[in-house]
N, C-alpha and C positions, 0 to 999 in steps of 0.2 A: 504494499500500499504505499503510495508515494504522496508528496504534498498535495494538499487540495487547495483550490482557489476559492475564496469567498468573497465576493465583491471587491476583487482586486488585491486582497490580502492572503498571503500565503500561510495556510494552517498546516502545521506538522504535528504528527502524533507525539504524545508525551514521551514515549520510550525512545524516540530519535533524538530528542532534546537532552534526555537524561544520559543516554549513551555517549553523546559527544562531551558531556560535562565530566563523565567519570575519568576520561583520559586526560583532562586538563592538568597542568602542573599545580602544585600545592599553592593555594593563594594566601594572602596575609591573615584572613580570618582563621584558617585552619592552622597556620603556623602559630598565631596568638593562643589557640586553644591548647597547643602542645607546650607552650612556654611556661615554666614554672611561675608561680605568683611572685616569688621573690625577684625573679628577673624582670617581670612585667611592672613591678613597682619600682624597681631601680630604673629602668628605662624611662618611666613616667617621670620620676624625680630628675633625671637626667635632662629631659626635654623641658621641664619647668625651670631648672637652673639655667639652661641656655636661653629661655625666653627672658628670665630676669637679666641676664648678661647683656643680651640685645637691647633690651629697653634702656639699661644703664648706658650702653655704648651710644645709642641714639642720642640720648640726653647729653652726654659728655661731648660728642661730636658736634652738636648744635652750639654748644657753648664755647668749646675750644677752637674747633676748626677741622677741616676734612682730612689733615695729613695723618694724624694718629688714628682717625676713623678707618682708613682703609686697612691698616695692619689689624685693627680690632676686628673688622668684618671677615677678614681672612681667617682670623683665629676662631671666630664663631662658625664660619663654614666648616672649618677642620672638625670642630667639636660636632656639628651636626653629621658629617660623615661618620665619624666614630661611633656616635650613638645609633645611627642607622645600622652599621655593621654589628654592633652588640646585640641589637634586636634580631639580626640574621645568624645569630650564633657563631660569630667569628671570634675565636679566642684571642687572636692578635689584637683586635680592637680593644678588648678588655685590658690587655697589657699596655696599649697606647694610652688609654685613659688614666691608668695608674701612673704612667710617667708624666703625663700632663699635670695630674693632681699634685705629684711631688714637686714639679717645677713651680707651680702656682704657690706651693707652701712658702717658698722664698719670699713671696710678696706680702704674706701675712703681717709681719711686723710694720710694714708701710701702712697698711690698712688700720692697724691699731693705733699708730701714731696720729694718723688723720682724724680718727674718731675721738681720740683724746684731746685733740686741739679744738674740738667742737664741730667738727665737719661730719655731716650725716651721710656724705658721699660713699663713704666706706661700708656703710650697712648693707646695701645690695651685694657688694662683693663678698662680703662674710657670709650672707645668706646663701649665695650661690655656691660657696666654698663648702659650706656644712651640708647642703644637699647633695653635692657631689661625693662628699665623704661618706654620708649614709648610703649612697647608691653603691659606692665601691664595696662597703662592707656587705651589702646584699648580694653583689656580684661575685664576691670571693668566698662566700660560706655557704654551707649547706647544700641544698639541691641545686643551687646555681652552679656550683663548681662541677657537680656531675654533669649537668646539662651542657656545659661548655666543652667537656671532654668527649662528647659524642654519644650517639645511640647505643654502642656496644658497652660503654661505661655505665649508662644509666640501666641497662638491662641486666647486667652482671652485679650491679650494687657496689661497684668500686668507689 
């Protein structure tokens, strides 16, 4: 039984549509269902931290000038790519995030000095830092660690 025409619209049987769907690659909804809750929470925290960083970056770029803004937006783009690949189960992205976090740790004393001098501009930076730190803890502990090792590690319980 082939497709039927009904007033110019092609009508296909349901089994034809379902059969084509079954051979499709795994979509983001299926991938998210297989992702452990700790990883899902961590990725959400990372996207939220990135949003805080971009909002702060836009505000600072408007007040200071576009020179430093380009460097900041390049860093934000790098973070977005890393977060995307963490959600895609790439262990290397998790390591890159850890390295970026450790590099950002060097700037924390500057944020503390700015806050101690009465400037609230350091508050979003510290909030983003804390969100990333919480996400890293979630990504390197428990079921997240097993998920990043791959399907064989999850099945064998390593």
